[in-house]
C-alpha positions as CSV (number, residue, x, y, z in Angstrom):
1,X,-56.5,-30.5,-30.9
2,X,-54.4,-27.5,-31.7
3,X,-51.0,-28.4,-33.1
4,X,-48.2,-25.9,-32.7
5,X,-44.9,-26.5,-34.4
6,X,-42.1,-24.6,-32.7
7,X,-38.4,-24.5,-33.7
8,X,-35.6,-24.0,-31.3
9,X,-32.0,-25.1,-31.7
10,X,-30.5,-26.5,-28.6
11,X,-27.0,-28.0,-28.2
12,X,-25.3,-30.0,-25.5
13,X,-22.5,-32.5,-25.3
14,X,-24.0,-35.9,-25.6
15,X,-22.7,-38.2,-22.9
16,X,-19.5,-36.1,-22.8
17,X,-18.1,-37.8,-25.9
18,X,-15.9,-35.8,-28.1
19,X,-16.9,-38.0,-31.0
20,X,-20.6,-37.5,-30.4
21,X,-21.1,-33.7,-29.9
22,X,-24.8,-34.3,-29.9
23,X,-26.5,-31.0,-30.2
24,X,-30.0,-31.7,-29.5
25,X,-32.5,-29.4,-31.1
26,X,-36.0,-29.2,-29.8
27,X,-37.9,-28.9,-33.0
28,X,-41.5,-29.8,-32.5
29,X,-43.9,-29.5,-29.7
30,X,-47.4,-30.7,-30.0
31,X,-49.6,-29.2,-27.4
32,X,-53.1,-28.2,-26.7
33,X,-54.7,-24.9,-25.5
34,X,-56.5,-24.8,-23.1
35,X,-54.6,-27.2,-20.8
36,X,-54.5,-30.8,-22.1
37,X,-57.5,-33.1,-22.0
38,X,-57.0,-36.8,-21.5
39,X,-57.6,-37.5,-25.2
40,X,-54.6,-35.4,-26.2
41,X,-52.0,-37.4,-24.2
42,X,-49.6,-39.0,-26.7
43,X,-49.7,-42.8,-26.4
44,X,-47.1,-43.9,-29.0
45,X,-44.3,-42.5,-31.2
46,X,-42.7,-44.2,-34.2
47,X,-40.2,-43.2,-37.0
48,X,-40.6,-44.8,-40.3
49,X,-37.8,-46.9,-41.9
50,X,-36.2,-43.8,-43.5
51,X,-36.7,-41.5,-40.6
52,X,-38.3,-38.9,-42.8
53,X,-41.7,-39.4,-41.3
54,X,-42.7,-39.5,-37.6
55,X,-46.1,-40.8,-36.5
56,X,-47.7,-40.1,-33.1
57,X,-50.9,-41.6,-31.7
58,X,-52.9,-40.3,-28.8
59,X,-55.6,-41.3,-26.4
60,X,-58.2,-39.7,-28.6
61,X,-57.6,-42.1,-31.4
62,X,-55.9,-39.6,-33.6
63,X,-52.7,-40.1,-35.6
64,X,-50.5,-37.1,-36.4
65,X,-47.7,-37.6,-39.0
66,X,-44.7,-35.2,-39.2
67,X,-42.5,-34.9,-42.2
68,X,-38.9,-33.9,-42.1
69,X,-37.9,-30.8,-44.0
70,X,-35.2,-31.1,-46.6
71,X,-32.1,-28.9,-46.1
72,X,-31.8,-26.1,-48.7
73,X,-29.2,-23.4,-49.5
74,X,-31.7,-20.7,-48.4
75,X,-32.4,-22.5,-45.0
76,X,-29.2,-24.3,-44.1
77,X,-30.4,-24.8,-40.5
78,X,-33.6,-26.5,-41.5
79,X,-32.1,-30.0,-41.3
80,X,-34.1,-32.0,-38.8
81,X,-37.2,-29.7,-38.7
82,X,-40.4,-31.7,-38.7
83,X,-43.7,-30.2,-39.9
84,X,-47.2,-31.6,-39.7
85,X,-47.7,-33.7,-42.7
86,X,-51.1,-35.4,-42.1
87,X,-53.6,-35.8,-39.3
88,X,-56.5,-38.3,-39.2
89,X,-58.8,-40.1,-36.9
90,X,-57.7,-43.7,-36.8
91,X,-60.0,-45.2,-34.2
92,X,-63.4,-44.3,-32.6
93,X,-64.7,-45.3,-29.2
94,X,-66.8,-48.5,-29.4
95,X,-69.0,-50.5,-27.1
96,X,-69.1,-54.3,-26.8
97,X,-72.7,-55.0,-26.1
98,X,-72.1,-58.7,-25.4
99,X,-69.6,-58.0,-22.7
100,X,-71.0,-54.6,-21.7
101,X,-67.4,-53.3,-22.2
102,X,-66.4,-49.9,-23.5
103,X,-63.5,-50.0,-26.0
104,X,-61.3,-47.0,-25.9
105,X,-60.1,-45.2,-29.0
106,X,-56.6,-44.8,-27.6
107,X,-53.8,-45.8,-30.1
108,X,-51.7,-48.4,-28.3
109,X,-49.1,-48.9,-31.1
110,X,-48.1,-47.7,-34.5
111,X,-45.8,-49.6,-36.8
112,X,-44.6,-48.5,-40.3
113,X,-44.3,-50.8,-43.2
114,X,-41.3,-50.5,-45.5
115,X,-42.0,-48.2,-48.4
116,X,-42.6,-50.0,-51.7
117,X,-43.9,-47.1,-53.8
118,X,-44.8,-43.4,-53.6
119,X,-47.4,-44.1,-50.8
120,X,-46.7,-44.9,-47.1
121,X,-48.4,-47.6,-45.1
122,X,-48.7,-48.0,-41.3
123,X,-50.5,-50.2,-38.9
124,X,-52.3,-48.7,-35.9
125,X,-54.1,-50.4,-33.1
126,X,-56.3,-49.8,-30.1
127,X,-57.3,-52.4,-27.6
128,X,-59.2,-54.6,-30.1
129,X,-58.9,-53.5,-33.7
130,X,-55.8,-53.1,-36.0
131,X,-56.0,-51.0,-39.1
132,X,-53.8,-50.7,-42.1
133,X,-53.6,-47.1,-43.4
134,X,-52.4,-45.8,-46.7
135,X,-50.8,-42.3,-46.7
136,X,-50.7,-40.9,-50.2
137,X,-50.2,-37.5,-51.9
138,X,-52.3,-36.0,-54.6
139,X,-51.2,-32.8,-56.4
140,X,-53.3,-33.2,-59.7
141,X,-56.9,-33.5,-60.4
142,X,-58.8,-34.7,-63.5
143,X,-60.9,-32.1,-65.4
144,X,-63.0,-32.3,-68.5
145,X,-65.4,-35.2,-67.7
146,X,-68.1,-36.1,-70.2
147,X,-70.8,-37.1,-67.9
148,X,-70.5,-34.4,-65.2
149,X,-69.9,-30.7,-65.0
150,X,-66.9,-29.1,-63.3
151,X,-68.9,-28.7,-60.0
152,X,-69.6,-32.5,-60.0
153,X,-73.2,-32.5,-61.0
154,X,-74.3,-35.1,-63.6
155,X,-75.0,-33.8,-67.1
156,X,-78.1,-34.7,-69.1
157,X,-76.9,-37.5,-71.5
158,X,-79.2,-36.1,-74.3
159,X,-77.3,-32.8,-74.2
160,X,-73.9,-34.3,-74.7
161,X,-73.0,-33.6,-78.3
162,X,-69.3,-34.1,-78.2
163,X,-66.7,-36.2,-76.4
164,X,-63.9,-34.6,-74.3
165,X,-60.6,-36.1,-73.3
166,X,-60.1,-35.5,-69.5
167,X,-56.9,-33.9,-68.6
168,X,-54.9,-33.7,-65.4
169,X,-54.5,-30.2,-63.9
170,X,-52.2,-29.2,-61.0
171,X,-53.7,-28.5,-57.6
172,X,-52.6,-27.8,-54.1
173,X,-50.9,-30.8,-52.5
174,X,-53.3,-33.0,-50.6
175,X,-52.3,-35.8,-48.2
176,X,-54.9,-38.5,-47.9
177,X,-55.1,-41.2,-45.3
178,X,-57.3,-44.1,-46.2
179,X,-58.0,-47.4,-44.4
180,X,-57.0,-50.3,-46.6
181,X,-57.5,-53.2,-44.2
182,X,-59.3,-53.7,-40.9
183,X,-58.1,-56.6,-38.7
184,X,-60.8,-57.1,-36.0
185,X,-62.4,-59.7,-33.7
186,X,-59.3,-61.7,-33.1
187,X,-58.3,-60.6,-29.5
188,X,-60.3,-61.3,-26.4
189,X,-58.0,-59.2,-24.3
190,X,-56.3,-55.8,-24.8
191,X,-53.7,-55.6,-27.6
192,X,-50.4,-54.4,-26.2
193,X,-48.0,-55.0,-29.2
194,X,-47.9,-55.2,-32.9
195,X,-44.7,-56.0,-34.9
196,X,-44.1,-56.2,-38.6
197,X,-42.2,-59.3,-39.7
198,X,-39.0,-59.1,-41.8
199,X,-40.8,-60.9,-44.7
200,X,-42.9,-57.7,-44.9
201,X,-46.0,-59.9,-45.5
202,X,-47.0,-60.9,-42.0
203,X,-47.1,-59.3,-38.6
204,X,-47.7,-60.3,-35.0
205,X,-50.3,-58.9,-32.6
206,X,-50.2,-59.7,-28.9
207,X,-52.6,-59.3,-26.0
208,X,-52.3,-60.4,-22.4
209,X,-52.6,-64.1,-23.1
210,X,-52.3,-64.7,-26.8
211,X,-50.2,-63.9,-29.8
212,X,-51.6,-64.0,-33.3
213,X,-49.9,-64.1,-36.7
214,X,-51.6,-62.1,-39.5
215,X,-51.1,-61.8,-43.2
216,X,-51.3,-58.2,-44.4
217,X,-53.7,-59.2,-47.2
218,X,-56.1,-61.4,-45.1
219,X,-58.4,-59.7,-42.6
220,X,-60.9,-62.4,-41.7
221,X,-58.5,-64.9,-40.0
222,X,-55.3,-65.1,-38.2
223,X,-53.2,-67.9,-36.7
224,X,-52.9,-68.2,-33.0
225,X,-49.2,-69.1,-32.3
226,X,-49.0,-68.5,-28.5
227,X,-51.7,-69.2,-26.0
228,X,-50.8,-69.1,-22.3
229,X,-54.4,-69.0,-21.0
230,X,-54.8,-71.7,-18.4
231,X,-57.9,-73.9,-18.2
232,X,-58.7,-72.4,-14.9
233,X,-58.1,-68.6,-14.8
234,X,-57.5,-68.8,-11.1
235,X,-54.2,-70.6,-12.0
236,X,-53.1,-67.6,-14.0
237,X,-49.6,-66.5,-12.8
238,X,-48.3,-64.2,-15.6
239,X,-49.4,-62.3,-18.7
240,X,-47.7,-61.3,-21.9
241,X,-46.5,-57.7,-21.8
242,X,-44.8,-57.2,-25.2
243,X,-43.8,-59.1,-28.3
244,X,-41.5,-58.4,-31.3
245,X,-40.4,-60.1,-34.5
246,X,-36.7,-60.6,-35.2
247,X,-35.4,-57.9,-37.6
248,X,-33.9,-60.5,-40.0
249,X,-35.2,-64.0,-39.3
250,X,-38.9,-64.1,-40.1
251,X,-39.4,-67.3,-38.2
252,X,-38.1,-65.9,-34.8
253,X,-39.9,-63.7,-32.3
254,X,-39.8,-63.0,-28.6
255,X,-42.3,-62.1,-26.0
256,X,-41.9,-60.9,-22.4
257,X,-44.0,-61.5,-19.4
258,X,-45.0,-59.8,-16.2
259,X,-42.7,-62.2,-14.3
260,X,-39.6,-60.6,-15.9
261,X,-38.9,-63.4,-18.3
262,X,-38.4,-63.4,-22.0
263,X,-39.2,-66.3,-24.3
264,X,-37.7,-66.7,-27.8
265,X,-39.8,-68.8,-30.2
266,X,-39.1,-70.4,-33.5
267,X,-42.2,-70.8,-35.8
268,X,-40.4,-73.6,-37.7
269,X,-40.5,-75.9,-34.6
270,X,-44.3,-76.1,-34.3
271,X,-47.5,-74.3,-35.4
272,X,-48.3,-73.5,-31.8
273,X,-45.2,-71.9,-30.1
274,X,-46.2,-72.7,-26.5
275,X,-42.8,-74.4,-26.1
276,X,-40.1,-71.8,-26.4
277,X,-36.7,-72.3,-28.0
278,X,-34.9,-70.1,-25.5
279,X,-35.8,-68.7,-22.0
280,X,-34.1,-65.6,-20.7
281,X,-34.3,-64.8,-17.0
282,X,-32.0,-63.3,-14.5
283,X,-32.0,-65.0,-11.1
284,X,-33.3,-62.8,-8.3
285,X,-31.1,-61.9,-5.3
286,X,-33.0,-63.3,-2.3
287,X,-31.5,-60.6,0.0
288,X,-33.1,-57.8,-2.0
289,X,-36.5,-59.4,-2.3
290,X,-39.4,-57.3,-1.1
291,X,-43.2,-56.9,-1.5
292,X,-42.6,-54.9,-4.7
293,X,-40.1,-57.3,-6.3
294,X,-42.6,-59.0,-8.6
295,X,-44.2,-55.8,-9.7
296,X,-41.0,-53.9,-10.6
297,X,-39.5,-57.0,-12.4
298,X,-42.4,-57.0,-14.9
299,X,-41.0,-56.2,-18.4
300,X,-42.8,-53.3,-20.1
301,X,-41.0,-53.3,-23.4
302,X,-38.7,-55.6,-25.5
303,X,-36.8,-54.5,-28.6
304,X,-34.3,-56.3,-30.8
305,X,-31.2,-54.5,-31.8
306,X,-30.9,-53.6,-35.5
307,X,-28.2,-56.2,-36.0
308,X,-30.5,-58.9,-34.4
309,X,-27.7,-60.1,-32.1
310,X,-29.1,-58.5,-29.0
311,X,-32.4,-57.5,-27.4
312,X,-33.2,-54.9,-24.8
313,X,-35.8,-55.1,-22.1
314,X,-37.2,-52.4,-19.8
315,X,-38.5,-53.1,-16.3
316,X,-39.5,-50.5,-13.8
317,X,-36.1,-49.5,-12.5
318,X,-33.6,-50.7,-15.2
319,X,-32.8,-51.4,-18.8
320,X,-31.1,-54.7,-19.6
321,X,-29.3,-55.8,-22.8
322,X,-29.3,-59.6,-23.6
323,X,-27.2,-61.5,-25.9
324,X,-29.4,-64.0,-27.8
325,X,-26.7,-66.7,-27.2
326,X,-26.7,-66.3,-23.4
327,X,-29.9,-67.0,-21.5
328,X,-28.9,-67.0,-17.9
329,X,-28.2,-63.3,-17.4
330,X,-28.1,-60.0,-19.3
331,X,-24.7,-58.8,-20.7
332,X,-25.5,-55.2,-19.7
333,X,-27.7,-53.6,-17.0
334,X,-28.3,-49.9,-16.8
335,X,-30.1,-48.3,-13.8
336,X,-32.6,-45.8,-15.0
337,X,-33.8,-44.3,-11.7
338,X,-32.5,-46.4,-8.8
339,X,-33.1,-43.5,-6.5
340,X,-36.9,-44.4,-6.6
341,X,-36.3,-47.7,-4.8
342,X,-36.9,-46.0,-1.5
343,X,-40.1,-44.5,-2.9
344,X,-41.8,-47.7,-4.1
345,X,-44.4,-47.6,-1.4
346,X,-45.7,-44.2,-2.4
347,X,-45.4,-45.1,-6.1
348,X,-47.5,-48.1,-5.4
349,X,-50.2,-46.0,-3.7
350,X,-50.4,-43.6,-6.6
351,X,-50.3,-46.4,-9.2
352,X,-47.1,-45.0,-10.8
353,X,-45.4,-48.3,-10.2
354,X,-47.5,-49.8,-13.0
355,X,-46.3,-47.3,-15.6
356,X,-45.1,-49.0,-18.8
357,X,-41.9,-47.3,-20.0
358,X,-40.6,-48.0,-23.5
359,X,-37.0,-48.1,-24.7
360,X,-35.2,-47.8,-28.0
361,X,-31.9,-48.3,-29.8
362,X,-30.0,-45.8,-31.9
363,X,-29.3,-46.7,-35.5
364,X,-25.9,-48.3,-34.8
365,X,-27.0,-50.1,-31.6
366,X,-24.2,-48.2,-29.7
367,X,-26.6,-46.3,-27.5
368,X,-30.0,-46.8,-25.9
369,X,-32.7,-44.4,-24.5
370,X,-35.6,-44.7,-22.2
371,X,-37.8,-42.4,-20.2
372,X,-38.3,-41.5,-16.5
373,X,-40.3,-39.1,-14.3
374,X,-40.2,-35.3,-14.1
375,X,-40.0,-35.3,-17.9
376,X,-36.5,-36.8,-17.6
377,X,-35.1,-39.2,-20.2
378,X,-32.0,-41.3,-19.9
379,X,-29.3,-42.2,-22.5
380,X,-26.7,-44.8,-22.1
381,X,-23.6,-45.3,-24.3
382,X,-22.8,-49.1,-24.6
383,X,-19.1,-48.6,-25.5
384,X,-18.1,-46.3,-22.7
385,X,-20.9,-47.2,-20.2
386,X,-21.5,-43.5,-19.7
387,X,-25.0,-42.1,-19.2
388,X,-26.8,-38.8,-19.1
389,X,-30.1,-37.5,-17.8
390,X,-31.9,-34.9,-19.9
391,X,-35.1,-33.0,-19.4
392,X,-37.8,-32.2,-22.0
393,X,-39.3,-28.9,-20.9
394,X,-40.4,-25.6,-22.2
395,X,-37.5,-23.8,-20.6
396,X,-35.2,-25.7,-22.9
397,X,-37.0,-24.5,-26.0
398,X,-35.3,-21.2,-26.3
399,X,-33.3,-20.6,-29.5
400,X,-29.7,-21.8,-29.2
401,X,-30.2,-22.6,-25.6
402,X,-27.9,-25.3,-24.0
403,X,-29.7,-28.4,-22.9
404,X,-27.8,-29.2,-19.7
405,X,-27.5,-32.7,-18.1
406,X,-29.7,-33.0,-15.0
407,X,-28.8,-34.8,-11.7
408,X,-31.0,-36.1,-9.0
409,X,-29.9,-35.7,-5.4
410,X,-30.9,-38.6,-3.1
411,X,-29.8,-37.2,0.2
412,X,-27.4,-34.9,2.0
413,X,-26.5,-31.5,0.8
414,X,-28.0,-30.7,-2.6
415,X,-25.9,-28.9,-5.1
416,X,-27.1,-25.9,-7.1
417,X,-27.8,-27.8,-10.4
418,X,-29.3,-30.9,-8.7
419,X,-33.0,-31.7,-8.0
420,X,-34.1,-33.5,-4.9
421,X,-35.8,-36.9,-5.3
422,X,-38.6,-35.6,-3.1
423,X,-39.2,-32.7,-5.6
424,X,-39.8,-35.0,-8.6
425,X,-43.1,-34.6,-10.4
426,X,-44.5,-38.1,-11.0
427,X,-47.4,-36.7,-13.1
428,X,-44.8,-35.7,-15.7
429,X,-43.5,-38.8,-17.2
430,X,-41.9,-39.9,-20.5
431,X,-43.2,-43.3,-21.4
432,X,-42.7,-43.2,-25.2
433,X,-39.5,-42.5,-27.0
434,X,-38.2,-43.1,-30.6
435,X,-34.8,-42.9,-32.2
436,X,-34.2,-42.0,-35.9
437,X,-33.0,-45.2,-37.6
438,X,-30.0,-43.6,-39.3
439,X,-29.2,-40.3,-37.5
440,X,-28.9,-38.8,-34.0
441,X,-32.5,-37.5,-34.0
442,X,-34.8,-38.5,-31.2
443,X,-38.5,-38.0,-30.4
444,X,-39.7,-37.8,-26.8
445,X,-43.4,-37.7,-25.8
446,X,-44.0,-35.8,-22.6
447,X,-47.7,-36.2,-21.8
448,X,-49.3,-34.0,-24.5
449,X,-46.1,-32.5,-25.8
450,X,-43.8,-34.0,-28.5
451,X,-40.2,-32.9,-28.4
452,X,-37.8,-33.7,-31.3
453,X,-34.1,-33.3,-30.6
454,X,-31.2,-33.6,-33.1
455,X,-27.5,-33.5,-33.0
456,X,-25.4,-30.4,-33.2
457,X,-25.8,-28.2,-36.3
458,X,-22.4,-26.7,-37.3
């Protein structure tokens, strides 16, 4: 995979707020030449807790980590630029001979652990195996060994006539990625979520029917805390689609289902959390029910707010914000691409209706972001209820170019700056997005391209 890092500074008025003149700079694009192979498609994007590192995983099992450049007097506009920091192969393709099943190397999720020392740690998972990686730097090497020469060959012990004290000598910076733990053989079905707990000692992993609780130091066993597998698989009516730990309460977690419901569980209540503490579901309007209602109501992502008061869910057409104290309906609903409701039949035929879009909060929980088709992504301001549609494309990568809001025309006479809903490219889709935990910096994965945008540089 050829990685190119391109810098271009692009500004636009973010959601028309005077207080948030959000210049978005397209800083990094990861792309392949020749045209992308399937293995180069980005499958997950995640900032670390400080926002200085950004990790991406792809369908080829690779993890690419970008590091943010520090602003300097010589380069005052370098704030926000991300350069490639480390690249390593996280997972390899495997084959389950007992089930005659091929296991893809695709990275489904990456989750960072809070930094405790100079090294960084992250969890990455494919469909079956979770790995804990240590990312560390080395800029010195030891020289002057007694038992081996400088080229590494062992010396004849009988020719050693004096003892030397090894010394540390400077060397070019080397970033090493080493696997510290491998958590395997605990999931029968495909892993769709991992989430680090607020105690920083345990984490959850979820597949279609079960959720397991792991300790970061123990690899040979985990605790099954949710199991929705029926005795007769013909009675199966829903599957788990996503799970996440509460950001502050280590005993609380939520998981969503393909029926559009969310269950909040408390691990203090019982060892097996089959009985939920809270059940979040919005009643369906019978007049709007159709053949596709159950499919588009399936929740593809669930995220707690940083404060822990709210959670956000993404279904096919909308994003909903729920107050943890109100279970019967969401407090906010944002339509992402309602204009596709008339296209559900064709979206079903080309399987796009099963796409799993992710969503994310900004650092202050005041805005949310999610992806759409035609390389569009949507942002919603929770205070003013304003929204904006932006496009991640090569045309927007010109230096100092203005990233203009995009609008989709659903019918009638189309204006100059609008795009017809019939002209949308459903092969170009933004499924994975991430927001810097402290600043207005966002990362958007568009197939095999990674775009990083940041707020306006004065």
